[in-house]
C-alpha positions in Angstrom: 92.8 89.2 62.0 91.3 91.7 64.4 89.0 94.4 63.2 88.3 97.6 65.1 84.9 97.5 66.7 82.8 100.7 67.0 79.8 99.3 68.9 79.6 98.0 72.4 78.2 94.5 72.6 78.3 91.3 74.7 79.7 87.9 73.8 79.2 84.8 75.9 82.1 85.5 78.3 83.6 88.9 77.2 81.7 92.1 77.7 83.2 95.0 75.8 82.5 98.0 78.0 83.9 100.8 75.9 86.3 101.9 73.3 88.3 104.5 75.3 89.6 107.4 73.2 93.1 108.3 74.5 93.2 111.4 72.4 92.4 114.6 74.3 89.2 116.1 72.9 88.7 118.8 75.5 85.5 120.7 74.8 85.8 124.4 74.8 85.6 125.7 78.4 85.3 122.2 79.9 87.6 121.4 82.8 86.6 117.8 83.6 84.8 114.9 81.9 83.4 111.8 83.6 82.1 108.8 81.7 80.5 105.8 83.5 81.7 102.7 81.7 80.1 100.0 83.9 77.4 100.2 86.6 76.6 96.7 87.7 78.3 95.0 90.7 81.2 97.4 90.1 81.0 100.9 88.7 83.8 101.9 86.3 84.3 105.5 85.4 86.8 107.3 83.2 87.6 110.7 84.7 89.5 113.4 82.8 90.8 116.5 84.6 92.0 119.3 82.4 94.0 122.5 83.2 94.7 121.8 86.9 91.1 120.9 87.7 90.5 119.4 91.2 88.1 116.7 92.0 87.4 118.1 95.5 87.6 116.2 98.8 84.9 113.5 99.0 84.3 109.9 100.2 83.2 106.8 98.4 80.8 104.4 100.1 82.7 101.4 98.9 86.3 100.5 98.2 87.8 102.0 95.0 90.8 101.5 92.7 92.3 104.3 90.6 94.4 103.6 87.5 96.2 106.5 85.8 95.8 106.1 82.1 97.8 109.2 81.1 98.9 112.5 82.3 100.1 113.5 85.7 98.3 114.3 89.0 98.2 113.8 92.7 95.9 111.6 94.8 95.5 112.7 98.4 93.7 110.8 101.1 93.0 111.0 104.9 90.9 113.2 107.1 93.2 116.1 106.4 94.4 114.8 103.0 97.7 114.1 104.7 98.7 111.1 102.5 99.8 111.8 98.9 100.5 109.6 95.9 101.7 111.0 92.6 99.8 109.7 89.6 101.6 108.9 86.4 100.7 106.6 83.5 100.4 103.1 85.0 100.0 104.0 88.6 97.3 101.8 90.3 96.1 102.5 93.8 93.4 101.1 96.1 91.4 102.9 98.8 89.1 101.5 101.4 85.6 102.9 101.7 84.7 106.1 103.6 88.2 107.5 103.3 88.2 111.2 102.3 90.2 111.8 99.2 90.9 114.4 96.5 92.4 114.2 93.0 94.4 117.0 91.4 95.0 117.0 87.7 98.4 118.6 87.0 98.8 117.8 83.3 95.7 116.6 81.4 95.0 113.6 83.7 92.9 110.6 82.6 92.1 108.0 85.2 90.0 104.9 85.4 88.1 104.5 88.7 86.5 101.3 89.8 84.0 101.5 92.6 83.5 98.0 94.1 80.4 96.6 95.7 80.3 97.5 99.4 
């Protein structure tokens, strides 16, 4: 029988990183929320974009993957952001390092970004 755990802890082989709350708890006036879930050899972040917020064009110094947990959005990449991928629940994409990219949250978007070691 499984019980819901509220604390983050390590076992021998399994490391519980977080209990992600999929319920939108937007704080008044807040348009984005970023939570670092792991920062070891890989960095894992949960990013929420509310009300059409844009994570403006930037580059990562290592490869990344982006998993859409819920909501809708658009991922753009390339020097002029010429490539575009729609984000819906379950979309998983990978991007090499140093590629300019931008993320647009269309409906309250929640994504899991993993930044791999360079």
